[in-house]
C-alpha positions, 0 to 999 in steps of 0.5 A: 763683923768678919776678920782676917784670920790672924788679925788679932795679933793687930787688934787696934782695940781700945785705941784712938786715931786720927786720920788725915784725907779719909773721906777718900782714896787711900786715907778712906782704906786706912780709916776702914783697916784701921777700923776692923782693926778695932780702933775708934777711927776720926775721918778727916776731910773738907767735907763735913757732909762726908764726912759724918757720910763715911763714918757711919757707914764704919764700925767705930767712926767719928767724923771729924771734918777741918781743913788740915791747912786751917791750924786753928781748926786743926789744933781744935780738932785734935783737942776735942778728939782728946776731950771726948776720948781721953787720949788719941794713940795714931795721926795718920796725916795722910790730907794731901794737895795735888796740882800737876801744871807744869813747872813753869804754870804753877806760881810762887804762890800756889807753889806754896798753897802745895807747901803748906798743905803737904808739909807744914800742916802736916807738920803742926798736926803732928807737933799736936799729936804729940803734946797731948800723946807725949803727956801719956808717953805713948802715941804713934805720928804716921805720914804717908809718903808717895812713891813719887817722892823717889822721883819726878814726875812730868806736871808733877813737879811742886807735888813731889817736892812736896811729898819728898819734904815729907819722908825724911 
């Protein structure tokens, strides 16, 4: 694989990373970039088939399908990565859900589901990953927020609220 001149300064060779929401969009591009920099990257998404397909298309990637809001499965997946690879160097909390309905159309239970995924699940994943990282006294937790966290857009109040929470 060809690399960009100067990229060696940003080498992730020998690093093990997990990118949530890596089967499309920004998460996929983050995973590609980390793999290009030499990291071994876990491709997370809810679809096992799509995670496998993406992992096959990328050097140094492996599928890690689970729903981040299923906290038991998420913790087991991180524990499995550490068992298979010996450690986890980086967790990129990217996965999120969005509900673009108007404020008056979003019921409390729908809002709770969004907050559970975009805030609580990311917090819990970070706790599990940090436990492994602390044992080695090394690791990085990356939380992907959104520019909409700084200002609200019409028709996106629940997502905005959840992204403000992940900024701090």
